[in-house]
MITI-551947 format. One line per 2 residues: number of its first residue (from 1); their letters; for each residue y, z, x of N, C-alpha, C. Coordinates in Angstrom, 3 decimals, padded with zeros to 6 digits. Atoms other than C-alpha are relative to their C-alpha. Layout:
<nodes>
NUM) A) Y,Z,X,Y,Z,X,Y,Z,X; ...
</nodes>
This chain:
<nodes>
1) XX) -000.081,001.393,000.388,010.847,-019.129,-028.342,001.443,-000.462,000.120; -001.337,000.529,-000.134,013.781,-021.332,-027.642,000.018,-001.198,000.922
3) XX) -000.218,001.150,-000.875,015.242,-024.085,-025.517,000.536,000.529,001.325; -000.432,-000.376,-001.333,015.618,-023.642,-021.769,000.523,-001.245,000.696
5) XX) -000.605,001.124,-000.709,017.931,-025.897,-019.736,-000.393,000.022,001.469; 000.342,000.165,-001.401,016.955,-027.228,-016.321,000.871,-001.097,000.587
7) XX) -000.726,001.064,-000.685,018.687,-029.406,-013.724,-000.963,-001.172,000.136; 000.920,001.142,000.109,017.117,-032.810,-014.371,-000.369,-000.605,001.358
9) XX) 000.248,000.622,-001.294,017.418,-034.005,-010.765,-000.718,000.921,000.978; 000.606,-000.964,-000.922,015.942,-030.830,-009.207,-001.488,000.151,-000.279
11) XX) 001.411,-000.296,000.175,012.298,-030.059,-008.620,-000.925,-001.052,000.569; 001.035,000.906,-000.501,009.055,-031.737,-007.697,000.072,-001.326,-000.741
13) XX) -000.053,001.336,000.591,009.004,-035.478,-008.305,-001.408,-000.421,-000.391; 001.362,000.244,000.463,005.858,-035.842,-010.399,-000.094,-001.052,-001.089
15) XX) 000.034,000.858,001.177,006.830,-037.989,-013.345,000.205,-001.450,000.407; -000.088,001.415,-000.319,006.055,-041.654,-012.797,000.488,-000.808,-001.189
17) XX) -000.400,000.702,001.211,006.280,-043.009,-016.331,-000.097,000.963,-001.171; -000.004,-000.879,001.177,006.889,-041.480,-019.728,-001.392,000.133,-000.609
19) XX) 001.327,-000.039,000.621,003.336,-042.319,-020.785,-000.922,001.026,000.644; 000.860,-000.982,-000.658,001.700,-040.099,-018.166,000.729,001.293,000.330
21) XX) -000.809,-001.171,-000.334,004.480,-037.481,-017.941,-000.621,001.295,-000.505; 000.575,-001.232,000.558,002.853,-034.919,-020.244,-001.234,000.417,000.787
23) XX) 001.192,-000.307,-000.789,-000.410,-035.156,-018.290,000.387,000.511,001.380; -000.465,-000.436,-001.320,001.429,-034.829,-014.958,000.544,001.423,-000.061
25) XX) -000.580,-001.335,000.153,003.309,-031.767,-016.217,-001.110,001.026,-000.243; 001.116,-000.916,000.272,000.153,-030.151,-017.611,-000.811,000.238,001.271
27) XX) 000.740,-000.125,-001.255,-001.635,-030.839,-014.296,000.755,000.880,001.004; -000.813,-000.827,-000.901,001.263,-029.271,-012.354,-000.110,001.470,-000.381
29) XX) 000.130,-001.383,000.473,001.060,-026.128,-014.489,-001.371,000.542,000.404; 001.357,-000.427,-000.355,-002.700,-025.933,-013.942,-000.145,000.174,001.514
31) XX) 000.051,-000.082,-001.456,-002.231,-026.536,-010.202,000.611,001.312,000.503; -000.620,-001.269,-000.361,-000.068,-023.407,-010.105,-000.907,001.185,-000.339
33) XX) 000.982,-001.004,000.404,-003.168,-021.531,-011.330,000.498,000.855,-001.168; -000.449,-000.636,001.231,-001.453,-020.691,-014.596,-000.939,-000.441,-001.115
35) XX) 000.927,000.332,001.076,-003.678,-020.572,-017.657,000.715,-000.832,-001.056; -000.603,000.918,000.962,-002.616,-023.617,-019.642,-001.047,-000.545,-000.949
37) XX) 001.093,000.503,000.833,-005.897,-023.996,-021.494,000.365,-000.035,-001.482; -000.420,-000.032,001.404,-004.266,-023.084,-024.820,001.409,-000.549,-000.202
39) XX) -001.368,000.515,000.062,-000.993,-024.916,-024.114,-000.017,-001.515,-000.149; -000.159,001.427,000.230,-000.091,-028.336,-025.465,001.342,-000.432,000.596
41) XX) -001.208,000.510,-000.646,002.466,-030.391,-023.491,000.332,-001.374,-000.566; -000.507,001.296,000.461,004.554,-033.206,-024.979,001.301,-000.245,000.759
43) XX) -001.213,000.355,-000.739,007.273,-035.034,-022.993,000.698,-001.145,-000.718; -000.792,001.018,000.688,010.020,-036.953,-024.811,001.437,000.053,000.512
45) XX) -001.395,000.141,-000.432,013.323,-038.139,-023.296,000.515,001.178,000.819; -000.442,-001.068,-000.885,013.519,-035.464,-020.598,-000.281,001.407,-000.505
47) XX) 000.310,-001.313,000.566,012.397,-032.624,-022.871,-001.507,000.218,-000.041; 001.399,-000.404,000.069,009.063,-030.875,-022.431,-000.130,000.939,-001.187
49) XX) 000.271,-000.870,001.146,007.735,-029.374,-025.649,-001.326,000.697,000.267; 001.186,-000.806,-000.241,005.281,-026.534,-025.048,-000.367,000.743,-001.270
51) XX) 000.484,-000.776,001.138,003.166,-025.048,-027.810,-001.373,000.555,000.359; 001.282,-000.636,-000.262,000.103,-022.827,-027.899,000.191,001.482,000.208
53) XX) -000.086,-001.450,-000.197,-000.453,-019.307,-026.619,-000.161,000.368,001.467; 000.117,-000.580,-001.334,-000.180,-017.198,-023.474,-000.378,001.465,-000.166
55) XX) 000.458,-001.390,000.082,-001.665,-013.784,-022.726,001.159,000.991,000.053; -001.106,-000.941,-000.186,001.587,-012.095,-021.610,001.334,-000.739,000.008
57) XX) -001.347,000.561,-000.075,005.347,-012.637,-021.663,000.231,-000.617,001.380; -000.159,000.532,-001.360,005.272,-013.119,-017.873,-000.718,-001.339,000.143
59) XX) 000.735,001.271,-000.053,002.597,-015.838,-018.224,000.767,-001.095,-000.733; -000.775,000.966,000.779,004.691,-017.572,-020.888,001.205,-000.487,000.805
61) XX) -001.189,000.370,-000.767,007.809,-017.503,-018.707,-000.370,-000.857,001.211; 000.445,000.805,-001.144,005.880,-018.855,-015.714,-000.408,-001.404,-000.446
63) XX) 000.339,001.324,000.543,004.521,-021.699,-017.869,001.261,-000.822,-000.231; -001.273,000.677,000.256,008.077,-022.575,-018.912,000.616,-000.473,001.315
65) XX) -000.594,000.357,-001.294,009.311,-022.528,-015.306,-000.792,-001.082,000.713; 000.825,001.019,-000.657,006.362,-024.545,-013.985,000.209,-001.367,-000.642
67) XX) -000.219,001.269,000.705,006.971,-027.217,-016.641,001.422,-000.505,000.168; -001.400,000.406,-000.053,010.759,-027.237,-016.283,000.531,-000.318,001.373
69) XX) -000.480,000.245,-001.359,011.230,-027.166,-012.515,-000.661,-001.236,000.586; 000.546,001.300,-000.387,010.140,-030.797,-012.273,001.121,-001.030,-000.176
71) XX) -001.027,001.045,000.103,012.486,-033.705,-011.552,-000.276,-000.868,-001.220; 000.127,000.800,001.220,013.118,-035.621,-014.768,-000.027,000.849,-001.259
73) XX) 000.020,-000.913,001.150,012.909,-032.549,-017.000,001.371,000.666,-000.116; -001.304,-000.628,000.216,016.213,-031.398,-018.491,-000.078,001.197,-000.946
75) XX) 000.149,-001.100,000.952,014.937,-029.042,-021.204,-001.475,000.303,-000.209; 001.331,-000.396,000.443,011.855,-027.085,-022.176,000.175,000.662,-001.355
77) XX) 000.009,-000.540,001.358,011.357,-026.439,-025.875,-001.245,000.878,-000.103; 001.087,-000.970,-000.047,009.254,-023.287,-025.947,-000.447,000.414,-001.398
79) XX) 000.623,-000.440,001.247,006.941,-022.719,-028.897,-001.326,000.688,000.308; 001.201,-000.711,-000.431,004.398,-020.561,-027.062,000.033,001.409,-000.586
81) XX) 000.123,-001.369,000.499,003.207,-017.390,-028.752,-000.629,000.862,001.095; 000.477,-000.930,-001.017,002.343,-014.284,-026.731,-000.902,001.042,-000.643
83) XX) 000.947,-000.986,000.517,-000.679,-012.042,-027.297,000.500,001.428,000.238; -000.533,-001.317,-000.344,001.031,-009.070,-025.579,001.509,-000.109,000.167
85) XX) -001.459,000.149,-000.094,004.755,-009.238,-026.415,000.630,001.059,000.909; -000.769,-000.887,-000.873,007.215,-007.692,-023.953,001.422,-000.535,000.077
87) XX) -001.390,000.429,-000.159,010.884,-007.898,-023.073,000.055,-001.286,000.818; -000.179,001.268,-000.689,012.049,-011.316,-021.926,000.767,000.222,001.304
89) XX) -000.703,-000.075,-001.278,013.118,-011.695,-018.277,001.303,-000.784,-000.079; -001.196,000.819,-000.156,016.551,-012.957,-017.326,-000.397,-001.224,000.812
91) XX) 000.235,001.215,-000.778,016.665,-016.462,-015.885,001.232,-000.251,000.860; -001.076,000.256,-000.938,018.749,-017.506,-012.895,-000.175,-001.390,000.592
93) XX) 000.022,001.326,-000.614,019.626,-021.011,-011.682,000.511,000.119,001.433; -000.338,-000.075,-001.417,019.643,-021.207,-007.877,001.154,-000.949,000.302
95) XX) -001.146,000.801,-000.431,022.922,-022.430,-006.387,-000.129,-000.287,001.498; 000.002,000.338,-001.419,023.497,-024.051,-003.007,000.419,001.224,000.815
97) XX) -000.305,-001.141,-000.868,023.454,-021.367,-000.302,-000.663,001.301,-000.434; 000.674,-001.213,000.478,021.527,-018.828,-002.410,-001.231,000.324,000.841
99) XX) 001.257,-000.501,-000.559,018.758,-016.722,-000.904,-000.532,001.007,-001.013; 000.543,-001.019,000.909,016.410,-014.379,-002.742,000.686,001.341,000.236
101) XX) -000.708,-001.248,-000.300,018.169,-011.489,-000.958,001.360,000.030,-000.696; -001.316,000.063,000.645,021.576,-012.625,-002.234,-000.126,000.116,-001.519
103) XX) 000.223,-000.082,001.444,020.202,-013.063,-005.754,-000.357,001.437,-000.379; 000.377,-001.391,000.263,018.600,-009.582,-005.600,001.220,000.915,000.070
105) XX) -001.233,-000.800,-000.125,021.930,-008.094,-004.438,000.855,-000.157,-001.252; -000.812,000.256,001.197,023.733,-009.731,-007.376,-000.642,000.570,-001.262
107) XX) 000.698,-000.414,001.219,021.073,-008.836,-009.965,-000.335,001.487,-000.039; 000.467,-001.387,-000.048,019.878,-005.412,-008.802,000.920,000.931,000.787
109) XX) -000.876,-000.828,-000.826,022.617,-004.243,-006.422,-000.607,000.337,001.355; 000.664,-000.296,-001.261,020.170,-004.176,-003.491,-000.713,-001.258,000.494
111) XX) 000.593,001.218,-000.561,019.304,-007.181,-001.302,-001.468,000.187,000.362; 001.389,-000.266,-000.388,016.056,-005.497,-000.253,-000.969,-000.057,-001.180
113) XX) 000.860,000.138,001.182,014.724,-005.899,-003.815,-000.465,-001.444,-000.220; 000.392,001.403,000.161,014.136,-009.633,-003.209,-001.500,-000.185,-000.255
115) XX) 001.428,000.213,000.303,010.305,-009.143,-003.260,-000.319,000.057,-001.497; 000.206,-000.029,001.459,010.580,-008.324,-007.000,000.143,-001.405,-000.582
117) XX) -000.249,001.354,000.500,011.980,-011.793,-007.618,-001.092,-000.945,000.503; 001.049,000.848,-000.573,009.491,-013.441,-005.273,-001.311,000.186,-000.758
119) XX) 001.252,-000.280,000.703,006.517,-011.744,-006.955,000.033,-000.508,-001.443; -000.143,000.430,001.391,007.843,-012.567,-010.435,-000.089,-001.518,-000.142
121) XX) -000.003,001.460,000.048,007.955,-016.264,-009.529,-001.178,-000.630,000.730; 001.232,000.536,-000.568,004.579,-016.604,-007.825,-000.862,-000.477,-001.145
123) XX) 000.288,000.796,-001.184,002.698,-018.905,-007.658,000.946,-001.180,000.199; -000.914,001.135,-000.164,005.609,-021.344,-008.126,000.719,000.059,001.345
125) XX) -000.594,-000.158,-001.321,007.198,-019.922,-004.964,-001.100,000.334,000.996; 001.006,-000.255,-001.021,005.014,-020.100,-001.881,000.548,000.876,001.119
127) XX) -000.659,-000.792,-001.036,007.551,-018.348,000.365,001.371,000.431,-000.534; -001.338,-000.422,000.429,010.728,-016.298,-000.231,001.108,-000.913,000.520
129) XX) -001.004,000.882,-000.603,012.552,-018.853,001.931,000.024,-001.396,-000.607; 000.102,001.356,000.552,011.567,-021.882,-000.163,000.496,-000.057,-001.439
131) XX) -000.635,000.218,001.300,014.016,-022.029,-003.053,000.981,-001.150,000.177; -000.887,001.151,-000.114,016.276,-024.968,-003.853,001.025,000.021,-001.140
133) XX) -001.027,000.046,001.039,019.506,-025.568,-005.782,-000.506,-000.692,-001.254; 000.417,000.541,001.283,018.883,-026.202,-009.461,-001.281,000.627,-000.521
135) XX) 001.255,-000.640,000.423,015.600,-024.257,-009.542,000.319,001.206,-000.884; -000.139,-001.137,000.897,015.282,-021.758,-012.385,-001.025,001.049,000.395
137) XX) 000.860,-001.106,-000.398,013.848,-018.350,-011.461,-000.011,001.096,-001.059; 000.119,-001.190,000.855,012.585,-015.350,-013.474,000.591,001.180,000.752
139) XX) -000.530,-001.237,-000.571,014.498,-012.133,-012.843,-000.476,001.136,-000.899; 000.548,-001.060,000.874,012.402,-009.231,-014.195,000.923,001.218,-000.076
</nodes>
């Protein structure tokens, strides 16, 4: 549980108005095939408030990333409980010029470990080559 910071200008442009923002964010999470059935989404002044439950720590982290990597979101206030607690992943904000290989080299000491990062961020990432500056990634 906690507050996660995101780059407000980065990410998919889904939020049209504040009145439908929470629905748009919840729909985006569901579109990623993440189980958001027990998750409540509230959007206020650039902050997404998530509450409810997730099956695993990885599912919880993916819910946070799916909700936060949206243009117009600057913070995610996480109040999701986990049925199967585990260690929390590190988070990494993509910088201009980054590749998953470069991130893997910095995090693990081996550029060839980039598939670990790619797999940890599926389904939000459709390809290892499709990352963008400001995007927050899970580093298991």
